N, C-alpha and C positions, 0 to 999 in steps of 0.2 A: 549465598546472597548475590555474588556477582553473576553466577550462572543464571539466576532468575531474572536479573536486570537485563542480561543479554537476551534472554527469551522474549522479554517484553519489548525491548528495542527492535528485535527481529520482527515481531508482529507488527509494529508500527511501520517499519520499512516495507513490509509486505502490502500493507494497506495503501501506502503512498505510491507504490509502484515506481515509476521512473521519475515522478515529480521531485524537484530539489527543495524540499521543505527544510526550514531552519527553526530553532526555538523562538518562541514568541518575542523575546526581548532582543533578538539579533536585528540590527538596523538594516533596512533594504537599501540597495544602492539606488542611484538616481533613476536608472532605467526601470528598476523594479517599482519604485515609488510611483513613477509615471503610469506604469501598467496597472498598478493597484487603483490609482484614481480613476483611469478609464473604465476598470471593472467595477468600480463603485464600492469595493470592500477591501479596506486595509487590514492590518494585523488585528487591531482592536475589534473591528467588525467581524472578522473570522472567529475570534475567540468568543465573541458574544453569541454567534450562531451556535457554538458548541454548548455554551451554558444554556441557552434556550432549549436546545435539543434534549440535554440531559434532565433539565427541570420538567420538560413535557413527558419524558419517559417515566420519571418518578410519579407524576401526576396521572399517568396512564391516559393521556389525552393528546393524540396526535393533531387534533384540530388547532392546537396552540401554535403550530409551526407554519411558516409560509413555505409552501412547497410548489414545485412545478406540477403541471397536470399529470405528467407521466414520471413521477419520481420513482427512482429505483432503490429498493431496499433489500439488503441481504444480511443475514446473521449466521455467522459460522459457516459461510459458503452457501447457505440455502437462501433462495429467493422467497421472501415473505411479503404479506400485506402489511403496510405500515400500521403498527398498533399491536401486531402479534409478536410472539416470542418473548424476549426479555422485557418488552413493554408491559406485559401482563404480570411479571413476577418482581420487577425492581421495586425496592422499598425506600431507598435513600441513596444520596450521593456520599462519597468518601472524602478524605482530606487530601490524598495524593493526586496531583494534576500536572500533567506535562502536555503543553500545546506545541504543535509544530506547524507553522503557517507557511503558505506559498501564495502570496497575493497575486503573483503574475499568472498563476494557473487557476486562481479562484478556489483553491482547496486548503483544507486544514485537517491535520491529524491530531489525535488525542490519545493519551494513555492515562488511565487513572483507576481508582478504586470506587466501588459502589457496594450496596447491600442488596442481596436477593433473598427473600424469605428469612432474613436475620443472619444470613451467611455472607461473609466478604468475598467479593469476586473482583477479577481484574477485567477492565473493559478497554479494548482498543477501538477506535472509531475514525473513520474518514468521511468528511462531508465535502461535496462539491457545491459551490454557490454560483448561480447564474441570475443576474438581474435582481439581486437581493432575495432570491428564493433558493431553496435546497432542491437540487436535482438529483443528487446521488447520496445514498447513505450506506456505508459499509461498516459492519460491526463484528468484532470477535469478542465473545464472552467466555473468559477462561474460568471454568468450574473445577470442582474436585479438590481433594485434600492438598495436593501440591500448590494449586492456585490460591486456596484459602490461606495457606501459610505464607505464600508470596505476598498476598494482599495485606495480611496482618503486618508484615515487615515493612511494606511500603507506608502503611498507615503510621507506623512508629517513626519512619523517616519524616513523614508530614510534608515534605517538598522534594523535588528533584535535587540531585547532587549539583553543586555549582558548575561542574564541567558541562552539564547539559544546557546551562542557561548562559554560559559565557559568550559574549559577542565574538563573532568570527571576524578577524581583520579582512578588509576588502581584498587584500592581495592573496589571501588564503582561501577565498570562496570559489567554489566550483563554478564553471561556466556552463550555461545551457548549450552553447554552440559546440558542435563536434570539433575536436582538435584537427588542425590541418594535417593532411597526410594519414589520418587514422584509416585503418583497414575498414572495408565494408562489413556490415553486420546484417544477417549472419554471414560468416565467411563462405565463400564458394567451396564446393567439395574438391578434394584433391583429384588430379588427373589419373586415369586408369593406366596403369603401367604393366599390368599382368599380361603375359603373352597370350594371344588368342582371345582377347577381351575387347569389348567396344563400350564406350560411354553410353549410358542410357539417355533417353530423351530428358530435357530439363525437368519436366513435370514428374518424371518417374525416378529421379534421383533420391535415394535414401541413404543418408549418412555417407555419401560419396562411394558407395559400394559399386564396383564394376559388374556389368552383366556379361556373361559368356557370349561370345559371338555365335549366332544361330548356325552359321555354315561351319564352324569350328568342330562342333560335336560329331557330325557324321564323318568327317575326315579322320578324326582321332579314332573313331569306332572301326572304320575300314582298316586303318593301319594296325590296329590290334588284331583284327581277324587274320590278316596277311601273316 
């Protein structure tokens, strides 16, 4: 069971990328609250977009959603037209719901259970909201026997564990600003130290591998013949 929960959390972190989301009941700091107000969508607003999205999926009706003109939609890594894929086969929502909101970035993540053709599935979702419209939709639908068993266990739980919903103290929250003195990322390649080798041009660097000097090979070859 712990392994399955870890897999689900990993899926959610993958969807969120580098955004610093927190469970929906974690209070935002003053700076985050101000950013949320300027973005026009706080935590309750972001959660509302998730609910509207899932309801529209079950109704097989993407016209219910406020989306930008060029909304991006992917399912399991494949770019699809909104309304295709899981939109055609979803039958109902489940009871397990975990929202992870990032008002400052205008994004929200979700992991929960749903039904597809009478079978339970686990759904991970990321929405990006711009000016009260959905501009990006990224979904992962976990199917198969293992996922079905995992979905059933989550349904039995009914709600996320308290640890997922506990407020994070202000002092323990991660900062969006890079730490002072932190090394650059990605790190520069190590210098070439091999005798008779020169560093390649910056654009030709591959994993810091040194390139043999062009004039070193003939010299070595002539030495061998002598």
